[in-house]
C-alpha positions in Angstrom: 30.7 -30.3 -57.4 27.1 -31.3 -57.8 27.7 -34.8 -56.3 29.6 -33.2 -53.4 26.8 -30.7 -52.8 24.3 -33.5 -52.9 26.3 -35.5 -50.3 26.8 -32.5 -48.0 23.1 -31.6 -47.8 22.0 -34.9 -46.1 24.8 -34.5 -43.6 23.7 -31.0 -42.8 20.2 -32.1 -42.4 21.3 -34.9 -40.1 23.3 -32.5 -38.0 20.3 -30.2 -37.7 18.2 -33.2 -36.5 20.9 -34.1 -33.9 21.1 -30.4 -32.8 17.4 -29.8 -32.4 16.9 -32.1 -29.4 19.9 -30.6 -27.7 18.6 -27.1 -28.4 15.1 -28.1 -27.1 16.7 -29.6 -24.0 18.8 -26.5 -23.3 15.8 -24.3 -23.9 13.7 -26.5 -21.5 16.4 -26.4 -18.9 16.6 -22.6 -19.2 12.8 -22.3 -18.7 13.0 -24.5 -15.6 15.8 -22.3 -14.3 13.7 -19.2 -14.9 10.7 -20.8 -13.2 12.8 -21.7 -10.1 14.2 -18.1 -9.9 10.7 -16.6 -10.3 9.4 -18.9 -7.6 12.2 -17.7 -5.2 11.4 -14.1 -6.1 7.7 -14.6 -5.3 8.6 -16.3 -2.0 11.0 -13.5 -1.1 8.3 -10.9 -0.9 6.6 -12.8 1.9 10.0 -12.9 3.8 10.2 -9.1 3.5 6.6 -8.9 4.7 7.5 -10.9 7.8 10.5 -8.6 8.4 8.2 -5.6 8.2 5.7 -7.2 10.6 8.4 -7.9 13.1 9.6 -4.4 12.8 6.1 -3.1 13.7 6.0 -5.4 16.7 9.5 -4.1 17.9 8.4 -0.5 17.5 5.3 -1.2 19.6 7.4 -2.9 22.3 9.7 0.2 22.4 6.7 2.4 22.7 4.7 0.6 25.4 7.0 -1.7 27.2 10.5 -0.7 26.3 11.6 0.4 29.7 10.5 -2.9 31.2 11.7 -5.4 28.5 14.8 -3.5 27.5 15.9 -1.6 30.6 19.6 -1.7 29.8 20.3 -0.5 26.2 23.9 -0.4 25.1 25.4 2.9 26.3 24.7 5.7 23.8 24.8 9.5 24.3 21.9 9.7 21.9 19.7 8.0 24.5 20.4 10.5 27.2 21.6 10.0 30.7 18.7 7.7 31.6 18.2 6.4 28.1 14.7 7.8 27.9 15.3 9.2 24.5 15.2 5.6 23.1 11.7 4.7 24.3 8.2 5.8 23.6 7.9 8.2 20.7 11.6 8.5 20.1 12.0 4.7 20.3 9.3 4.2 17.6 11.1 6.8 15.4 14.4 5.1 15.8 13.0 1.7 14.9 11.2 3.2 12.0 14.4 4.9 10.8 16.2 1.5 11.0 13.5 -0.1 8.9 13.6 2.8 6.4 17.4 2.5 6.0 17.2 -1.2 5.3 14.4 -1.0 2.7 15.8 2.1 1.1 19.2 0.4 0.7 17.3 -2.5 -0.9 15.5 -0.1 -3.2 18.8 1.5 -4.3 20.4 -2.0 -5.0 17.4 -3.5 -6.8 15.9 -0.7 -8.8 15.8 -1.1 -12.6 16.2 -4.9 -12.2 14.5 -6.3 -15.3 15.6 -9.9 -15.9 15.7 -13.0 -13.7 19.3 -13.7 -14.7 20.4 -10.3 -13.4 22.7 -10.4 -10.3 20.3 -8.0 -8.5 17.6 -10.6 -8.8 19.8 -13.0 -6.8 20.4 -10.3 -4.3 16.7 -9.6 -3.9 15.7 -13.3 -3.6 18.7 -14.7 -1.7 21.8 -13.7 0.3 19.7 -13.8 3.5 22.6 -14.1 5.9 24.2 -10.9 4.5 20.8 -9.1 4.5 20.3 -10.2 8.2 23.6 -8.5 9.1 22.5 -5.4 7.0 19.2 -5.4 8.9 20.9 -5.5 12.3 23.3 -2.7 11.4 20.3 -0.6 10.1 18.5 -1.0 13.4 21.5 -0.3 15.6 22.6 2.9 13.8 19.6 5.1 14.7 20.2 4.4 18.5 23.5 6.4 18.1 22.0 9.3 16.3 21.2 12.4 18.4 17.6 13.1 19.2 17.5 16.4 17.2 18.2 14.4 14.0 15.6 11.8 15.0 13.1 14.6 15.4 14.0 15.8 11.9 13.4 12.3 10.6 10.0 12.4 12.3 9.1 15.5 10.3 10.2 13.9 7.1 8.3 10.7 8.0 5.1 12.8 8.0 5.7 13.6 4.3 6.8 10.0 3.5 3.6 8.7 5.2 1.5 11.1 3.2 3.1 9.8 -0.1 2.4 6.3 1.1 -1.2 7.1 1.6 -1.5 8.6 -1.9 0.1 5.5 -3.4 -2.3 3.3 -1.4 -5.3 5.3 -2.5 -4.3 5.0 -6.2 -3.8 1.3 -5.8 -7.2 0.9 -4.2 -9.0 2.9 -6.8 -7.3 1.0 -9.6 -8.4 -2.3 -8.0 -12.0 -1.0 -7.8 -11.8 -0.1 -11.5 -10.5 -3.5 -12.4 -13.2 -5.2 -10.4 -15.9 -3.1 -12.1 -14.4 -3.9 -15.6 -14.2 -7.6 -14.7 -17.9 -7.9 -13.7 -19.2 -5.5 -16.3 -17.2 -6.5 -19.4 -19.0 -7.3 -22.6 -17.8 -10.9 -22.7 -19.3 -11.6 -19.2 -22.3 -9.2 -19.5 -25.0 -11.7 -19.8 -23.8 -14.0 -17.1 -22.6 -11.4 -14.6 -25.0 -8.5 -15.0 -27.3 -9.8 -12.2 -24.2 -10.5 -10.0 -22.9 -7.0 -10.6 -26.4 -5.5 -9.9 -26.6 -7.4 -6.7 -23.1 -6.3 -5.5 -23.9 -2.7 -6.4 -27.1 -2.8 -4.4 -25.3 -4.5 -1.5 -22.5 -1.9 -1.4 -24.9 1.1 -1.5 -27.1 -0.4 1.2 -24.0 -1.0 3.4 -22.9 2.6 2.8 -26.2 4.1 3.7 -26.5 1.9 6.8 -23.0 2.9 7.8 -23.9 6.6 7.6 -27.1 6.0 9.6 -25.2 4.1 12.3 -22.5 6.8 12.5 -25.3 9.5 13.0 -26.8 7.4 15.8 -23.6 6.5 17.6 -21.4 9.6 17.1 -23.7 12.5 16.1 -26.8 12.0 18.2 -26.3 15.3 20.0 -26.3 18.8 18.5 -23.1 19.5 20.3 -21.3 16.9 18.2 -21.1 19.5 15.4 -17.8 18.3 14.0 -19.0 14.7 13.7 -22.2 15.8 12.1 -20.1 17.8 9.5 -17.8 14.7 8.8 -20.8 12.3 8.3 -22.9 14.8 6.3 -20.0 15.6 4.0 -19.4 11.9 3.5 -23.1 11.5 2.5 -22.7 14.4 0.0 -19.6 12.8 -1.5 -21.5 9.5 -1.8 -24.4 11.1 -3.7 -22.0 13.1 -5.9 -20.1 9.9 -6.9 -23.4 8.1 -7.7 -24.7 11.0 -9.9 -21.4 11.4 -11.8 -21.1 7.6 -12.4 -24.7 7.5 -13.8 -24.4 10.6 -15.9 -25.1 9.9 -19.6 -21.6 11.1 -20.7 -19.8 9.1 -18.1 -22.0 6.0 -17.8 -19.7 3.9 -15.5 -22.5 2.1 -13.7 -23.1 1.7 -10.0 -20.7 -1.0 -9.0 -17.4 1.0 -8.8 -19.1 4.0 -7.2 -20.9 1.6 -4.7 -17.5 0.1 -3.7 -15.9 3.5 -3.5 -18.9 4.7 -1.4 -18.3 1.9 1.1 -14.6 2.7 1.2 -15.1 6.4 2.0 -17.7 5.6 4.6 -15.2 3.2 6.2 -12.6 6.0 6.2 -15.0 8.4 7.8 -15.8 5.8 10.5 -12.1 5.2 11.2 -11.5 8.9 11.4 -14.3 9.4 14.0 -13.0 6.4 15.9 -9.6 8.1 16.1 -10.9 11.0 18.0 -9.4 11.3 21.5 -11.2 9.3 24.2 -11.6 12.5 26.3 -14.1 13.9 23.7 -17.7 13.5 24.6 -18.6 12.5 21.0 -15.6 10.2 20.5 -15.9 6.6 19.5 -13.1 5.7 21.9 -14.1 4.5 25.3 -12.4 6.0 28.4 -10.3 3.3 29.9 -8.1 3.4 33.0 -4.7 1.8 32.8 -5.9 -1.7 31.8 -6.7 -2.6 28.2 -9.7 -4.7 27.4 -9.8 -7.6 25.0 -11.6 -5.5 22.4 -8.8 -3.0 22.5 -6.1 -5.7 22.1 -8.0 -7.4 19.3 -8.5 -4.0 17.6 -4.8 -3.3 17.9 -3.8 -6.7 16.4 -6.2 -6.2 13.5 -4.8 -2.7 12.9 -1.3 -4.0 13.0 -2.1 -6.7 10.4 -3.9 -4.0 8.3 -0.7 -1.9 8.2 1.4 -4.8 6.9 -1.3 -5.9 4.4 -1.7 -2.3 3.1 2.1 -2.0 2.6 2.4 -5.5 1.1 -0.5 -5.1 -1.4 0.6 -1.6 -2.5 4.2 -2.8 -2.9 3.4 -5.6 -5.3 1.0 -3.4 -7.4 3.7 -1.8 -9.5 1.7 -2.1 -12.7 -0.8 0.5 -11.5 2.0 3.1 -11.6 3.4 2.2 -15.0 2.8 5.1 -17.5 3.2 3.0 -20.7 1.2 -0.2 -19.9 0.2 -0.9 -23.5 3.7 -1.1 -24.9 5.0 -3.3 -22.1 5.6 -6.9 -23.2 6.3 -9.8 -20.8 8.9 -12.5 -21.5 9.8 -15.7 -19.7 12.9 -14.2 -18.1 11.2 -11.0 -16.8 10.9 -10.5 -13.1 7.4 -11.1 -11.7 7.1 -7.6 -10.0 9.2 -4.5 -9.7 11.7 -5.0 -6.9 12.7 -1.3 -6.7 9.1 -0.2 -6.3 8.4 -2.9 -3.8 11.2 -1.8 -1.5 10.4 1.9 -2.0 6.9 1.3 -0.8 8.1 -0.6 2.2 10.5 2.2 3.1 7.6 4.6 2.9 5.6 2.1 4.9 8.2 2.3 7.6 7.5 6.1 7.9 3.8 5.4 7.8 3.7 2.9 10.7 5.8 5.3 12.8 3.1 8.0 12.3 0.4 5.6 13.2 2.1 4.4 16.4 2.7 8.0 17.6 -0.6 9.3 16.2 1.1 11.7 13.8 2.2 13.8 16.9 5.9 14.1 17.7 5.4 15.9 21.0 3.1 13.7 23.1 2.9 10.1 24.5 0.4 7.7 23.0 -1.9 5.5 25.1 -0.9 1.8 25.4 -2.4 -0.7 22.9 -3.6 2.1 20.7 -2.8 2.9 17.0 -3.6 6.2 15.2 -5.6 7.9 17.9 -5.8 11.7 18.3 -6.9 14.8 16.5 -4.0 14.7 14.1 -4.9 11.1 13.1 -8.6 12.1 12.7 -7.8 14.9 10.3 -5.3 12.9 8.4 -8.0 10.2 7.8 -10.7 12.8 6.9 -8.4 14.5 4.4 -7.5 11.0 3.1 -11.2 10.3 2.6 -11.8 13.6 0.7 -8.7 13.1 -1.4 -9.9 9.5 -2.3 -13.3 10.7 -3.4 -11.7 13.6 -5.4 -9.3 11.2 -7.2 -12.1 8.8 -8.0 -14.5 11.5 -9.4 -11.6 12.9 -11.4 -11.0 9.5 -12.8 -14.6 9.3 -13.9 -14.7 12.7 -15.5 -11.3 12.9 -17.1 -12.0 10.5 -20.1 -15.0 12.5 -21.0 -13.2 15.8 -20.7 -10.3 14.4 -22.8 -12.7 13.1 -25.5 -14.4 16.5 -25.7 -11.1 18.3 -26.0 -10.0 16.0 -28.8 -13.3 16.5 -30.7 -13.0 20.3 -30.3 -9.5 20.1 -31.6 -10.5 18.1 -34.6 -13.4 20.5 -35.4 -11.0 23.4 -35.3 -8.6 21.7 -37.6 -11.3 20.9 -40.1 -12.5 24.6 -40.1 -8.9 25.7 -40.9 
């Protein structure tokens, strides 16, 4: 038995040596396969971004030039006798609904996808011919829906657009926090302290200059009381954020508050620029039927900004994970949350509809304009105030939480 045992052991060792290369080769092949799938997944998000951009362009065409470019839509009772219910505001809402249907279906079919070998990963990253058919069907269906239901979708789109703005704000604030931690971390403190100080100063100078310029351009008359209120309140928020950030118990430094100050000044500027051109204190210029180059360039930039805001928020699923510390990444994990990505794009469809119709379901929007009107102005102002509130709460909350824990520990010790 001992001789047989001794003869078996070398054979087993030889088998292990022969199997190891095969195992390594199979493992290497599996890693390559995962790498290819991950690359396809990363490329797919840009394809969805292009689809979203084209949808924005189509919505704009229906709003401004639909009756010229598409004079003969397929007959549909939903479009009315002269098919006017499929152009202008209603046309934008119908295109938006089609985009929402497509991305919401993608959300339903890809949510909870966790691994690259999952079938839903292949659906997200491939099957483009089938998805093209699904996209066409999604765009056709709204043009056969009665206008009353489209109006109802418009009301729901206001809520969805508001949710999108909140997600975007949280994503922006998390990015600002990450940037502050990156430049002010202990490991980089010696080398980056001067850079961080320079950037903090630059952002605050830009913020103050922005407020001064807004006072000069949009609040030079005492009759511009609303603009004076908007700008003054923005200046107060700027000072409040700086004071809280420098408080001894918070001590977050000036970089993050400086970036946030520039952001809320920018939001205030865009809000004032959204005031109707008929207002004497408005940043909009009165223009007769023709659109100047500045208007067209501004429109294109705004259009790209919509797509970039949706895209950047959609790929930032980690910001909205509640248990970040416990999450472990593996080679076969998907690179980003597909469900969240498509959910953000479906909300983005509602958001761009509101921008194209200026948050107003009952009036026509001027050609080559995006997000202009009193409704748009107040949405942006509230967005600014909400952004500042979230940021200041994010600064204060850790201190309040720490104080609460200390008080609880003291009460336990006394007991």
